[in-house]
N, C-alpha and C positions, 0 to 999 in steps of 0.2 A: 466284241459283237452288242455288249452294250450300250455303246455310242452310237452305234448303229439304230439298234433299237428306240435309244430318246430321240434322235434325228427323225425318223419315221412316225412314232407314235404321236409326237408335238406336231406334227404337220397340220397343213389345214386343209381339207379336201372331202365335203360333202358329196354325196353322188351326182354325177355330172357336172362336178367342179374339181378334178382331179390334177389339173395341170402343174399344181405347186409340188405335189407328193411325186408326180411323173418325172418332173425336173430333176428333184431328187435321187430317184432310184437312178435315172440316166446317166447320172454322175458316178455313181457305183459300180456300174455293170460295163461302161461303154469299153473297156478292158478285158471285160470277163466273156465276150458273147463273140461270134464269128461274123453275125449280123444282126441288125439293130434298126426296128421301124416303128413308129405309132401309125395303126389303121386310121380309115374315115370316124369310127366313132371316139377313137381316143385311148383304146389299149395299145400298151406298151408291148412289142412282140421281140423276144429277144433269141435267135438261134444259136445253137452250139453241136457243133457235129455236123454230118453228113453221113447219108448210107443207113442203112439198118431200118428198125422200126421207128416211125413217126409219135414221140411220147410229146404232149400237150400238160404242160403244169401251169397250173391257173391259181394266181392268188389275187385277190381284188383288193385296188387301191382307195377305195372310198369309204366314208365313215356315216353314220346316220348323222341328219341335222334338221334344220326347219329352213322354211321359206317365207319372208315378211310378206304380208299380203294385203295387209292394211294399216295405215297411221290414223288412229283415233285422232281427231281436230284440235281437240281440247287438250288433252294430256299428252299426246305425242308417243302414247303406247304403241307398241307394233303388235297387230295380231299375227300370226303365223300358222301355216301349214307345216303337216311333218314331211322330211325326207327322209323316206325308210320309217324303219319300225321304233319309234320314239317310246318308251315306257315313261308312261301318265305319273306314274308313282314316285318317279324321280325328278320331277322338273322343278317343282317349286322351289326358287333360291338357287338353283344353278345359273351359271355362267355359260354365255355363248359367246362367240368370237366372228364377226362379219370380216368378211374380205379385205374391207378397209383398214382393219385393226381395231374397230369399235367393238368394247365388250360390252355386252347387255347382260342385264339380271332378270330371269323369268320370273314374274310374280304372279299371283292367281287370285280371283274373285272366292273369298271363303276359302281360304288356302288349306284347312283341314279336311274340307269335301270336295275339292275340286278335281280330283282325279277321274271322274266318270265322262268328263266333257273336254275335249283339248281348247273347245270355244271360252272355258274359264279361265286360261291363261295369256298371258301379254309378256312382251319383251319390255324392260324399261331400258332405253340409251341415253336417258337425259343426262346432260352436262350442267345443270345450274345455269346456263345461259342463255337457253331457248334457240339452242343449235338444232339445226335439221340435219340429223348426224347419219342416218341410213336411209335409206329409197324403198318403196314398194319395190318386191322384186329382186333385194338382197338375200341373197344364202349365208346360212350361219351352220358354224360346228358347234358342238358342245367344247367348252373348254377347260380344260385343267391340265398340269405339267404330270411328267412321269416321278413316280416314287418309287425307292428300292428300300426292301426289307428284307433282310437276308438273300436266298435265294429266288424271293418273290419281288415280283417288279409289276405295278400298278398304273394304270394308265388309262385315258378315256378312248384310245384307238386302237387296243390289240386286236381288235375285229375290223380289217384283217391285215394291219401292218406287220403283224407279227408273223403272217403267213409269208408277206414279202421279204422278211428280213431272212427267213426258212429258204424260199428260193435262191436270194443271193447269195447267204452262203453256202449253198450248197453248188452253187456256180464257183464259187470260188476253190472248194474243195476238187472240183471236175479240173479246174485250168485247161477248159476246153478238149479235153481227154474224154471221148465216149464212143462206143460203139454204136451209139442210137443218133438219132436227130433229134433233138430235143429242143422244144419250142417253150420258153419262159413267158407264159401270158401274165403280164399286168394288168389285170382288167379295170374295167368301169362299172358303175352303175349296178353294182351285186345288190346293194340293199334297196334296190327298187325293182327286182326283178330277174337277178341275173342276166343282164344286159347284154354286158360286154362279153361275157364268157360265152354267148350263143352266137356271137356274130364273130369272133376271132376263132372258134371251133370252125365255123364255116369256112372262113378263108385256110386255115392251117390244115383241113381235114386229117386229123392225125388217126393214128393206128390204136392209141390208148391213150386216157385221159387221166390225171391225177389232179385232184384240186386241194390245196392247203388252207385249211380254216381253222378258227377254235371250234370247240364244242363245250357243251358244258359240263358241269362237274355234279356228282352225287357225294362228294364229301361237305357238306353245309349240314347244320341242325335242320331237321324236318325237311330235307329237301328232297327232290326227285328220287325214285330209285333207280340208280342209275351204277354203273360199274368204274367208271372213270374218275379218276381222283390226280389232284395237282401232286407232282412227283413221281408219279408213276410210270413215266416214260410217253412214248411217242402213243397217241391214240389211232388205230387202224379198225377206221369205219367198218362196218358190216352191212348197217341199214339206216336210213332215216325216213322221214315222209317223201321226199324226193326224190330218192335213191336207194335201189336194192343192188348191192354191190357184187357183180359176177362172182362165182366161187374161186374161180381161175384168177383174176385180180386178188382179191382176199388171201389167197395163199400165196401168191408170188409176194406181196409183204411182209406177209408173217413168215415166210420161209427166210426170206431176205434179213429181216430183223434177227433170227435166229441165228441164220449164218455168220452176221457180222458182230454178235452180243449186243445188238442195241435194245434197252427196256422198252417195254413195247407194254399196249393193255387193248383191249377190243371194245370199238364205240357201237352202243347200240341208242340212238338219239330218237325219241319220240315227238321234238318239236323244232321245226327248223330245217334247212338244207344248205348247200352249197353249191359253188359253178360246177359241179360234176354232173349236178341234176340236169342241168344245162348242155352240158358237154355230150353227155351220152346218147342225147337225142337228136345229134347233129346228123344231118343225109342219111345215110344208112343205120346210122347207129354207129357208137363208140365204147367199147368196152371201158367203163371208168370206176375208180375210186376215190379215195380221199384220207389222206394225213392229216389228221386234227391235232391241235395243239390245245391240250385242256385249259379251261379260262374259268374262272370265277366272277358272277354278277355281269354276264354278257349283256349290251347295250346298255351301261351305267358308264358314268365318268370315272369306275373305279375298276375296270376290267383287270384282272390278275391273272397272271401266269408264274410257271415256275422255269427259271432259266435251264434247269436240268432238263424238262421235257422239250423247250426249244431247242437245244443241242441235240437230243435223240433223234428230234424229226429230221433237221441240218443231216444227222447222220445215216438214217434211214433213206432219205430221198437220194444223197450222194450215191450210196449203194443200189439201189434200184436204177439208177442214170449211169452208174459207172459199169455195168454190166449188162450183156445181152438180156434184152427181156423175155421172161422166161412164160410167155403167155400162147 
């Protein structure tokens, strides 16, 4: 599983430009699905099983990034806009990668006090030869390789490639055997408004929705008050600002975890939401929940997860999908 994680988290794919990630996932799941297609917005939809309740499992392929909007005439520095929720306190000195492979470094005017305004930042892509390397309108993703530290994995894009890994590994465990009709949706443009999940859910029209995404933790010094911690198991969402999980969905997940001996913890998130918030509002409404992977330092280039939590999420999801839906 670590090899798959490394492959996906190091792939390039800011919101709206997920094609590289999608191609990698297609290679991984081509023999694991009964049917597979790409919808008009770019979501990769994989069906496993037929008959029974329709379950949509959503994990988003995109990552936060930036868009080059203007080239300074004299210096060649790139001004840029955010793609998704850039954390301005982490930008100065960070590296970005454009689709053509050019690596840029984010600079700032008055770097010690630049965090209050994105206009204070720029990207340096100079090569010393005066070459014009990047055009206006070019997207970029933050750039950093994956690192391993014991059971901890550190990467730029755990959000939400690690959710994609959980979906793929659950597909392997199912081996096309499920009493349900499961649609694994690897979605686009989550970081800019849950767009892919909204259209995918409309097309699938599921009976139940499950999002797979990272969540914050409460085990950092002077951090938020939150019960989720690294190494504590799969996080079963109860509530976030965009989703009130129906008690029946919550109990379905908790009962399955306990029946299968999967370590779990309950998630009450006070900021942010997931694809489940979009799925639940599709057509006449879809009861939806979320299995979350605990993650430190979300929306930085050092998002950190514990491989034991990832495995717990895989086991919980496979257990849910491998049995009749108890809702």
